[in-house]
C-alpha positions as CSV (number, residue, x, y, z in Angstrom):
1,M,8.8,4.6,-19.2
2,S,5.9,2.6,-20.6
3,R,6.0,-0.3,-18.1
4,I,5.6,0.3,-14.4
5,L,6.3,-2.3,-11.8
6,I,4.6,-1.5,-8.4
7,T,5.1,-3.3,-5.1
8,S,3.8,-2.6,-1.6
9,A,5.0,-3.9,1.7
10,L,4.1,-7.5,2.2
11,P,1.5,-7.9,4.9
12,Y,2.3,-10.4,7.6
13,I,0.2,-13.5,7.6
14,N,-0.7,-13.1,11.3
15,G,-4.2,-11.8,11.1
16,V,-6.3,-9.2,9.3
17,K,-4.4,-6.0,8.8
18,H,-5.3,-2.7,10.4
19,L,-5.9,0.6,8.7
20,G,-2.4,1.7,9.4
21,N,-1.1,-1.1,7.2
22,L,-3.5,-0.1,4.5
23,A,-2.7,3.6,4.6
24,G,1.1,3.1,4.7
25,S,1.6,0.9,1.7
26,M,-1.2,-1.0,0.0
27,L,-3.7,1.9,-0.6
28,P,-1.2,4.5,-2.0
29,A,0.2,1.7,-4.2
30,D,-3.2,0.9,-5.5
31,V,-4.1,4.6,-6.1
32,Y,-0.9,5.0,-8.1
33,A,-1.5,1.7,-10.1
34,R,-5.0,2.8,-11.0
35,F,-3.8,6.2,-12.1
36,Q,-1.1,4.8,-14.3
37,R,-3.4,2.2,-15.9
38,A,-5.8,5.0,-16.8
39,R,-2.9,6.9,-18.4
40,G,-2.4,3.9,-20.7
41,R,0.8,2.6,-19.1
42,E,1.4,-1.2,-18.8
43,V,1.3,-1.7,-15.0
44,L,2.1,-4.8,-13.0
45,Y,1.2,-4.4,-9.3
46,V,2.3,-7.4,-7.2
47,C,2.0,-8.1,-3.5
48,A,1.9,-11.2,-1.3
49,T,1.5,-12.4,2.2
50,D,4.7,-12.7,4.2
51,E,4.3,-16.1,5.7
52,H,7.6,-17.2,7.2
53,G,9.2,-16.6,10.5
54,T,8.0,-16.4,14.1
55,P,4.8,-14.4,13.5
56,A,3.3,-17.2,11.5
57,E,4.3,-19.9,14.0
58,L,3.1,-17.9,17.0
59,A,-0.2,-17.0,15.3
60,A,-0.8,-20.5,14.2
61,A,-0.2,-21.9,17.7
62,A,-2.6,-19.3,19.2
63,A,-5.2,-20.4,16.7
64,G,-4.7,-24.1,17.4
65,Q,-3.7,-24.9,13.8
66,D,-0.7,-26.2,12.0
67,V,1.2,-23.4,10.4
68,F,0.6,-24.5,6.8
69,T,-3.2,-24.6,7.2
70,Y,-3.2,-21.3,9.1
71,C,-1.2,-19.5,6.4
72,Q,-3.4,-21.0,3.7
73,E,-6.6,-19.7,5.4
74,Q,-5.2,-16.3,6.3
75,H,-3.8,-15.7,2.8
76,A,-7.3,-16.3,1.3
77,L,-8.8,-14.0,4.0
78,Q,-6.4,-11.2,3.4
79,H,-6.8,-11.5,-0.4
80,D,-10.6,-11.3,-0.1
81,I,-10.6,-8.3,2.3
82,G,-8.1,-6.5,0.1
83,R,-10.3,-7.0,-3.0
84,A,-13.3,-5.8,-1.0
85,F,-11.3,-2.6,-0.4
86,G,-10.7,-2.3,-4.1
87,L,-7.0,-3.2,-4.1
88,S,-6.3,-4.0,-7.7
89,W,-3.3,-6.2,-7.4
90,D,-2.4,-8.0,-10.6
91,W,-1.2,-10.8,-8.4
92,F,-1.3,-11.4,-4.6
93,G,1.1,-14.2,-4.0
94,R,2.6,-16.1,-1.0
95,S,6.2,-16.0,0.3
96,S,5.8,-19.8,1.0
97,S,5.5,-20.5,-2.7
98,P,7.9,-22.9,-4.4
99,Q,9.0,-20.1,-6.7
100,N,10.2,-18.1,-3.7
101,A,12.0,-21.0,-2.1
102,R,13.9,-21.7,-5.4
103,L,14.9,-18.0,-5.8
104,T,15.9,-17.6,-2.1
105,Q,18.1,-20.6,-2.3
106,H,19.6,-19.4,-5.6
107,F,20.5,-16.0,-4.1
108,A,22.1,-17.6,-1.1
109,N,24.2,-19.9,-3.3
110,V,25.3,-17.1,-5.6
111,L,26.2,-14.8,-2.7
112,E,28.3,-17.6,-1.1
113,D,30.0,-18.3,-4.4
114,R,31.0,-14.6,-4.4
115,G,32.4,-14.7,-0.9
116,L,29.6,-12.8,0.7
117,I,28.1,-15.5,3.0
118,E,30.0,-17.3,5.7
119,E,29.2,-19.7,8.5
120,R,29.6,-18.3,12.0
121,T,29.2,-19.6,15.5
122,D,26.7,-17.5,17.4
123,K,25.7,-17.2,21.0
124,L,21.9,-17.1,20.9
125,V,19.3,-17.0,23.6
126,Y,18.0,-20.4,24.6
127,S,14.9,-20.9,26.7
128,I,15.4,-23.7,29.1
129,D,11.7,-23.9,29.9
130,D,10.7,-24.0,26.2
131,G,13.6,-26.3,25.2
132,R,14.6,-24.2,22.2
133,F,16.5,-21.3,20.8
134,L,14.5,-18.0,20.7
135,P,15.1,-16.3,17.4
136,D,14.0,-12.8,16.7
137,R,10.3,-12.4,17.5
138,Y,10.2,-15.3,20.0
139,I,12.0,-13.0,22.4
140,E,11.1,-9.5,23.7
141,G,12.6,-7.2,26.2
142,T,13.8,-3.6,26.8
143,C,15.5,-1.9,23.8
144,P,19.1,-1.1,24.6
145,V,18.9,2.0,22.5
146,C,15.8,3.8,23.6
147,G,14.5,1.9,26.6
148,F,11.2,0.8,25.0
149,E,10.1,-2.1,27.2
150,K,8.4,-4.2,24.4
151,A,11.2,-4.3,21.8
152,R,11.3,-7.4,19.6
153,G,14.5,-9.5,19.1
154,D,14.9,-8.2,15.6
155,Q,13.7,-4.6,15.8
156,C,12.4,-1.9,18.1
157,D,9.1,-0.5,16.9
158,N,9.7,2.6,19.0
159,C,13.0,3.9,17.6
160,N,13.3,1.6,14.5
161,S,16.7,0.3,15.6
162,L,17.6,-3.1,14.2
163,L,18.5,-5.4,17.1
164,D,19.9,-8.8,17.9
165,P,18.0,-10.8,20.5
166,I,21.1,-11.2,22.7
167,D,21.2,-7.4,23.0
168,L,17.8,-7.0,24.7
169,I,17.7,-6.0,28.3
170,N,15.5,-8.2,30.7
171,P,14.5,-10.5,27.8
172,Y,11.7,-13.0,28.1
173,S,10.2,-15.8,25.9
174,V,7.2,-14.8,23.9
175,I,6.1,-18.4,23.9
176,S,5.9,-18.9,27.6
177,G,6.9,-15.6,29.2
178,S,9.8,-17.4,30.9
179,R,12.9,-15.5,31.9
180,N,14.8,-18.7,32.5
181,L,17.1,-18.0,29.6
182,E,20.7,-18.5,28.8
183,T,23.0,-18.1,25.8
184,R,24.2,-21.2,23.9
185,E,26.2,-21.7,20.7
186,T,24.7,-22.4,17.3
187,R,25.9,-22.1,13.7
188,H,24.3,-19.7,11.3
189,L,24.9,-18.1,7.9
190,Y,25.8,-14.4,7.7
191,L,25.5,-12.1,4.7
192,L,28.6,-9.9,4.8
193,Q,26.8,-6.5,4.3
194,S,29.9,-4.7,5.6
195,R,31.8,-5.6,2.4
196,L,29.0,-4.0,0.4
197,Q,28.9,-0.7,2.2
198,G,30.4,1.4,-0.6
199,E,28.4,-0.3,-3.3
200,I,25.1,0.2,-1.4
201,R,25.9,3.9,-0.7
202,G,26.7,4.4,-4.4
203,W,23.4,2.7,-5.3
204,L,21.5,4.9,-2.9
205,D,23.2,8.1,-4.2
206,S,21.9,7.2,-7.7
207,K,18.3,7.1,-6.5
208,A,17.4,10.7,-6.6
209,E,13.7,10.0,-6.6
210,F,13.6,8.3,-3.2
211,S,11.3,10.0,-0.8
212,G,13.1,12.1,1.9
213,L,12.0,9.7,4.6
214,A,13.3,6.6,2.8
215,R,16.6,8.3,2.1
216,S,17.1,9.5,5.7
217,I,16.5,6.1,7.1
218,A,18.9,4.4,4.7
219,L,21.6,7.0,5.3
220,K,21.3,6.6,9.1
221,H,22.2,2.9,8.8
222,L,25.0,3.6,6.3
223,D,26.5,6.3,8.4
224,E,26.4,4.1,11.4
225,G,28.2,1.4,9.4
226,L,26.6,-1.7,8.0
227,I,26.8,-4.8,10.1
228,D,26.9,-8.4,8.8
229,R,23.5,-9.9,9.1
230,G,22.5,-13.4,10.1
231,I,20.2,-14.9,7.4
232,T,19.3,-18.2,8.9
233,R,17.2,-19.1,12.0
234,D,16.5,-22.1,14.2
235,L,13.0,-22.6,13.0
236,A,11.0,-25.3,11.3
237,W,8.8,-23.1,9.1
238,G,10.5,-21.4,6.2
239,V,12.7,-21.9,3.2
240,P,15.1,-24.8,3.8
241,V,18.8,-24.0,3.8
242,T,20.5,-25.8,0.8
243,R,23.8,-25.8,-0.9
244,G,24.1,-27.0,-4.5
245,G,20.5,-28.3,-4.5
246,Q,21.0,-30.4,-1.4
247,P,20.2,-29.8,2.3
248,R,23.2,-28.0,3.9
249,T,25.1,-30.2,6.4
250,G,24.4,-29.0,9.9
251,F,21.5,-26.8,8.8
252,E,18.9,-29.4,8.5
253,S,16.8,-28.0,11.3
254,K,17.2,-24.3,10.2
255,V,15.6,-22.1,7.6
256,F,16.4,-18.8,6.0
257,Y,15.6,-15.7,7.9
258,V,12.2,-14.3,7.0
259,W,13.7,-10.9,6.1
260,F,16.1,-12.6,3.7
261,D,13.4,-14.5,1.8
262,A,10.5,-12.0,2.1
263,P,11.8,-9.3,-0.3
264,I,12.7,-11.9,-2.8
265,E,9.0,-12.8,-3.0
266,Y,8.5,-9.6,-5.1
267,I,10.4,-11.4,-7.8
268,A,8.8,-14.7,-7.0
269,A,5.3,-13.2,-7.0
270,T,6.0,-11.9,-10.5
271,E,7.0,-15.4,-11.6
272,E,3.8,-16.8,-10.0
273,W,1.8,-14.2,-11.9
274,A,3.5,-15.1,-15.2
275,Q,3.0,-18.8,-14.8
276,A,-0.7,-18.2,-14.1
277,N,-1.3,-15.7,-16.9
278,G,1.2,-16.7,-19.6
279,G,3.5,-13.6,-19.0
280,D,7.2,-13.3,-19.0
281,W,8.4,-12.5,-15.4
282,R,12.1,-12.2,-16.3
283,S,11.4,-9.2,-18.6
284,W,10.2,-7.3,-15.5
285,W,13.2,-8.2,-13.3
286,R,16.3,-8.9,-15.4
287,E,18.1,-6.0,-16.9
288,D,19.6,-8.3,-19.5
289,E,16.1,-9.6,-20.6
290,G,14.1,-6.4,-21.1
291,A,13.7,-4.9,-17.7
292,S,15.8,-1.8,-18.6
293,D,12.6,-0.1,-19.7
294,V,10.7,-0.8,-16.5
295,R,10.2,1.8,-13.8
296,Y,10.0,0.1,-10.4
297,V,8.1,2.0,-7.7
298,E,7.8,0.6,-4.1
299,F,5.5,1.7,-1.3
300,M,6.1,0.9,2.4
301,G,5.9,2.1,6.0
302,K,9.0,3.6,7.6
303,D,9.5,0.5,9.8
304,N,10.3,-1.6,6.7
305,V,12.6,0.9,4.9
306,A,15.9,-0.3,6.4
307,F,15.4,-3.8,5.0
308,H,14.6,-2.5,1.5
309,T,17.3,0.1,1.3
310,V,20.1,-1.9,2.9
311,S,19.5,-5.7,3.3
312,F,17.6,-6.5,0.1
313,P,19.9,-4.3,-2.1
314,A,22.8,-6.1,-0.5
315,T,21.2,-9.4,-1.7
316,I,20.6,-8.0,-5.2
317,I,23.8,-6.1,-5.7
318,G,25.9,-8.7,-4.0
319,S,24.6,-11.4,-6.4
320,G,26.5,-9.7,-9.2
321,E,23.5,-10.5,-11.5
322,P,21.6,-7.9,-13.6
323,W,18.5,-7.7,-11.4
324,K,16.2,-4.7,-11.5
325,T,16.4,-2.5,-8.4
326,V,13.8,-0.1,-7.2
327,D,13.8,3.4,-8.9
328,L,11.5,5.1,-6.4
329,L,10.9,4.0,-2.8
330,K,8.0,6.0,-1.4
331,A,8.0,5.7,2.4
332,F,5.2,6.6,4.8
333,N,5.1,7.4,8.4
334,W,2.6,5.9,10.8
335,L,-1.1,6.4,11.2
336,N,-1.5,6.5,14.9
337,W,-4.5,5.5,17.0
338,Y,-5.4,8.0,19.8
339,G,-2.0,8.5,21.4
340,G,-0.5,5.1,20.4
341,K,0.1,3.0,17.4
342,F,-2.3,0.7,15.5
343,S,-1.2,-2.8,16.6
344,T,-2.0,-6.2,15.1
345,S,-0.5,-8.0,18.0
346,E,-2.4,-6.0,20.6
347,G,-5.6,-5.6,18.6
348,R,-5.5,-1.9,18.9
349,G,-7.4,0.3,16.3
350,V,-9.8,-0.5,13.5
351,F,-9.0,-3.5,11.3
352,M,-9.8,-3.8,7.6
353,D,-12.6,-6.4,8.1
354,A,-14.3,-4.4,10.8
355,A,-13.9,-1.2,8.8
356,L,-16.0,-2.6,6.0
357,E,-18.8,-3.6,8.4
358,I,-19.4,0.1,9.3
359,L,-18.6,2.1,6.1
360,P,-18.2,1.4,2.4
361,P,-14.6,1.1,1.2
362,D,-14.6,4.4,-0.7
363,C,-15.2,6.3,2.5
364,W,-12.1,4.7,4.0
365,R,-10.1,5.1,0.8
366,W,-10.8,8.8,0.7
367,Y,-10.2,9.4,4.4
368,L,-6.9,7.6,4.4
369,T,-5.7,9.3,1.2
370,A,-6.7,12.8,2.3
371,N,-5.1,12.2,5.7
372,S,-2.2,10.1,4.5
373,P,0.8,9.7,6.9
374,E,3.0,10.9,4.1
375,H,5.4,13.5,5.5
376,S,4.8,13.0,9.2
377,D,2.8,10.7,11.4
378,S,-0.9,11.3,11.3
379,A,-3.6,10.6,13.9
380,F,-6.8,8.7,13.2
381,T,-9.8,10.4,14.8
382,W,-13.5,9.8,14.4
383,E,-14.0,13.5,13.9
384,Q,-11.6,13.6,10.9
385,L,-13.3,10.6,9.4
386,T,-16.7,12.2,9.8
387,A,-15.5,15.5,8.2
388,A,-13.9,13.6,5.3
389,V,-17.1,11.6,4.6
390,N,-19.7,14.3,5.3
391,R,-18.0,17.4,4.0
392,D,-15.9,16.1,1.1
393,L,-17.8,13.0,-0.2
394,A,-21.4,13.8,0.7
395,D,-21.6,17.6,0.6
396,V,-19.2,18.3,-2.2
397,L,-19.0,15.4,-4.6
398,G,-22.2,13.5,-3.8
399,N,-24.4,16.6,-3.6
400,F,-23.2,17.8,-7.0
401,V,-23.8,14.5,-8.7
402,N,-27.1,13.7,-7.2
403,R,-28.4,17.2,-7.7
404,I,-27.7,17.6,-11.4
405,L,-28.7,14.1,-12.3
406,K,-32.0,14.4,-10.5
407,F,-32.6,17.8,-12.1
408,C,-31.9,16.3,-15.6
409,D,-34.3,13.4,-14.8
410,T,-37.2,15.7,-13.7
411,R,-36.8,18.6,-16.2
412,F,-35.3,16.9,-19.2
413,E,-36.7,13.4,-18.9
414,G,-33.3,11.9,-18.1
415,V,-31.9,12.8,-21.5
416,V,-28.8,15.1,-22.1
417,P,-30.4,18.2,-23.7
418,R,-29.3,19.6,-27.1
419,D,-30.1,23.3,-27.0
420,G,-27.8,26.2,-26.5
421,E,-24.1,27.0,-26.9
422,P,-21.4,27.6,-24.2
423,G,-21.2,31.1,-22.9
424,P,-18.8,33.1,-20.7
425,L,-19.5,31.1,-17.7
426,E,-18.6,27.9,-19.5
427,E,-15.4,29.5,-20.9
428,K,-14.4,30.4,-17.4
429,L,-15.1,26.8,-16.2
430,F,-13.1,25.3,-19.1
431,G,-10.0,27.3,-18.0
432,E,-10.4,26.4,-14.4
433,V,-11.0,22.7,-15.0
434,S,-8.0,22.6,-17.4
435,A,-5.7,24.0,-14.7
436,R,-7.1,21.7,-12.1
437,I,-6.7,18.6,-14.2
438,A,-3.1,19.5,-14.9
439,D,-2.4,20.0,-11.2
440,L,-4.1,16.7,-10.3
441,T,-2.2,14.8,-12.9
442,D,1.1,16.2,-11.7
443,Q,0.3,15.3,-8.1
444,F,-0.6,11.8,-9.0
445,E,2.4,11.4,-11.2
446,T,4.8,12.6,-8.5
447,I,3.0,10.5,-5.9
448,E,2.2,13.5,-3.6
449,V,-0.7,11.7,-2.0
450,R,-2.2,14.4,0.2
451,K,-1.8,17.1,-2.5
452,A,-3.5,14.8,-5.0
453,A,-6.5,14.5,-2.6
454,Q,-6.6,18.3,-2.3
455,A,-6.4,18.8,-6.0
456,L,-9.2,16.2,-6.6
457,R,-11.5,17.9,-4.0
458,A,-10.8,21.3,-5.7
459,L,-12.1,19.8,-9.0
460,W,-15.2,18.7,-7.2
461,V,-15.7,22.2,-5.8
462,L,-15.7,23.7,-9.2
463,G,-18.8,21.7,-10.1
464,N,-20.8,23.1,-7.2
465,E,-19.6,26.6,-7.8
466,Y,-20.6,26.3,-11.5
467,L,-24.1,25.1,-10.6
468,Q,-24.6,27.8,-8.0
469,E,-23.6,30.5,-10.5
470,G,-25.4,29.0,-13.4
471,A,-28.6,28.2,-11.4
472,P,-30.3,26.0,-14.1
473,W,-33.4,25.7,-11.9
474,T,-33.8,29.5,-12.3
475,A,-32.7,29.7,-16.0
476,I,-35.2,27.1,-17.1
477,K,-38.1,29.4,-16.3
478,T,-37.0,32.1,-18.7
479,D,-34.3,30.6,-20.9
480,P,-34.6,26.9,-21.4
481,A,-31.7,26.8,-23.9
482,R,-29.4,28.3,-21.3
483,A,-30.5,25.8,-18.7
484,A,-29.8,23.0,-21.2
485,V,-26.2,24.2,-21.7
486,I,-25.7,24.2,-17.9
487,V,-27.2,20.7,-17.5
488,R,-25.2,19.3,-20.4
489,T,-22.0,20.7,-19.1
490,A,-22.6,19.6,-15.6
491,I,-23.4,16.0,-16.7
492,N,-20.1,16.0,-18.5
493,L,-18.5,17.1,-15.3
494,V,-20.0,14.0,-13.6
495,G,-18.3,11.9,-16.3
496,L,-15.0,13.7,-15.8
497,Y,-15.3,13.3,-12.0
498,A,-15.8,9.6,-12.5
499,R,-12.5,9.3,-14.4
500,V,-10.3,11.5,-12.2
501,S,-11.8,10.1,-9.0
502,A,-11.4,6.4,-9.9
503,P,-7.9,6.0,-8.5
504,V,-9.1,7.0,-5.0
505,I,-12.8,6.0,-4.9
506,P,-13.3,3.4,-7.6
507,F,-16.7,2.1,-6.5
508,A,-18.4,5.5,-6.5
509,A,-16.5,6.4,-9.7
510,E,-17.9,3.4,-11.5
511,T,-21.4,4.3,-10.4
512,M,-21.0,7.8,-11.7
513,A,-19.5,6.6,-15.0
514,L,-22.3,4.2,-15.7
515,A,-24.9,6.8,-14.9
516,V,-23.6,9.1,-17.6
517,G,-22.5,6.6,-20.3
518,E,-18.7,6.8,-19.6
519,A,-16.7,3.7,-20.5
520,W,-15.2,1.6,-17.7
521,P,-12.4,1.1,-16.9
522,P,-11.7,4.8,-17.2
523,V,-9.2,6.7,-19.4
524,W,-7.4,9.6,-17.9
525,P,-8.5,13.0,-19.3
526,S,-6.4,15.4,-21.2
527,T,-6.0,19.0,-20.0
528,D,-8.3,20.2,-22.8
529,A,-11.4,20.8,-20.6
530,R,-13.5,22.0,-23.6
531,A,-13.1,18.6,-25.2
532,E,-13.4,16.6,-22.0
533,L,-16.7,18.4,-21.1
534,S,-18.2,17.5,-24.5
535,R,-18.0,13.8,-24.3
536,A,-21.6,13.0,-23.3
537,P,-23.6,13.5,-26.5
538,A,-27.0,15.3,-26.6
539,G,-29.8,12.7,-26.5
540,L,-27.9,10.4,-24.2
541,K,-30.1,8.7,-21.7
542,I,-28.7,9.0,-18.2
543,T,-29.7,7.3,-15.0
544,T,-29.9,8.7,-11.5
545,P,-28.2,6.4,-8.9
546,P,-29.1,6.4,-5.2
547,V,-27.3,8.8,-3.0
548,L,-23.6,8.2,-3.4
549,F,-22.6,8.8,0.2
550,R,-24.6,8.5,3.4
551,K,-23.6,10.9,6.0
552,I,-22.1,9.8,9.3
553,E,-24.4,10.6,12.3
554,E,-23.5,11.3,15.9
555,A,-25.1,8.1,16.9
556,D,-22.7,6.3,14.5
557,I,-19.7,7.8,16.2
558,A,-21.0,6.9,19.6
559,A,-21.5,3.3,18.6
560,W,-18.1,3.0,16.9
561,T,-16.4,4.6,19.9
562,A,-18.0,2.1,22.2
563,R,-16.9,-0.7,19.9
564,F,-13.4,0.3,19.0
565,G,-12.4,2.9,21.5
566,G,-10.9,6.3,20.8
567,G,-12.4,9.6,21.4
568,D,-12.2,11.8,24.5
């Protein structure tokens, strides 16, 4: 399809995100978006900060700010850090937007009109010392499923079970730590997911492209039987509960549950983008208004999959309206930190702002792509990071680019030479490069993240092998025309590398492109390597950039280990 809608998991507003958040959703989504744009597809990549619910209230209180000001500042911070990492969102919205409030209230009303929402009296945990109900993340305790001692009221991060606060063992208030808790009655709205079990299973069965991880998580919940899910909470910060455009009687002090309104923000963020840029958001989301030609691809970590394969589809399907649903959900496992998880709440691991203080963004983008937690959990180590930067970026790609451009500068006055014709060595190269481009294109297209990194590195290796075999520094002594052919071909390889590397390492790719006269933004190459390696014309003046990638030294690792932890 010519139009591709891309979304990634909405980062919580409660602080700068860690590298696990980046690796498990936003970065692979960006790599895919950049690749598809280079292919000439019309791409819309939207994301947003998830600003409602207890994480926002708790973080704001800890920062000594009102929640509105806190969210406003944190949104700007997350936006700026994401841009510094090269994340090419077309729009980075906010779930606290008026567009999201309107759409959330719309879906709730439509679902109720169709008999899929009802009021129920709940027994919820009430903190006597705090003088309030403790919804979801205001309460922690031991998971009744796996025994994890720091399970949240809505979900256990250890076994991924969806929980109800009242089910926790030995619960305590996150606000005060008090265990002086009791259950009291309160009224809430429930989405009757149990009535949609068959429709959601049928929908899932139609999604053959879902990653195996996403499908297995969804089937687990379906096989266990869907439960009706509360969609309102006793909180002040969130989307107000309305009925028919007016505050709902008895719900004046309640808001919609964050996991009800947050996925709707994907649609709302598109509306925000359209209003800011003069686009048509409905043609991306409404099947009856043009969205039938849209391919919708979503990226997220495994802890968010249940909500996007069960709860949000229940909202969309249950509405009975012709909304676009996701075609491919690419789920990722966890990037772990030395025997445990990266954790925002506990400040464990390397966070995006600190990461940029110690290495350029392309180093992180390459490492996290090449070591993506795609088919299993992966472990961050300083040693792996060093190998990715030193061996792959510096020794393979950087060495090739700097070596050939410096040679052209010193021996051909920085001008692409004219003499000579391709010989057997070039014919061999053309065949190998054509095959590698085809493989790389296929891996990007099918979103095989690690395989794409491997295929990209294999292309870089070909350049070094070609230079070693051609040895222009030797040929120029006896056969200047032969040296000219090698230099001209290698400079064209630099241009090719700029285009195929741009989805993963866009900053270095742009530097390479500008050095050899390639247009920017890049256009994805064909598999005709003979044509692709003839783009830089003879007589073109090139430039020699500084060293593309500085190597990581042992002293760097020692300093970073002292600062962040990890290591032996």
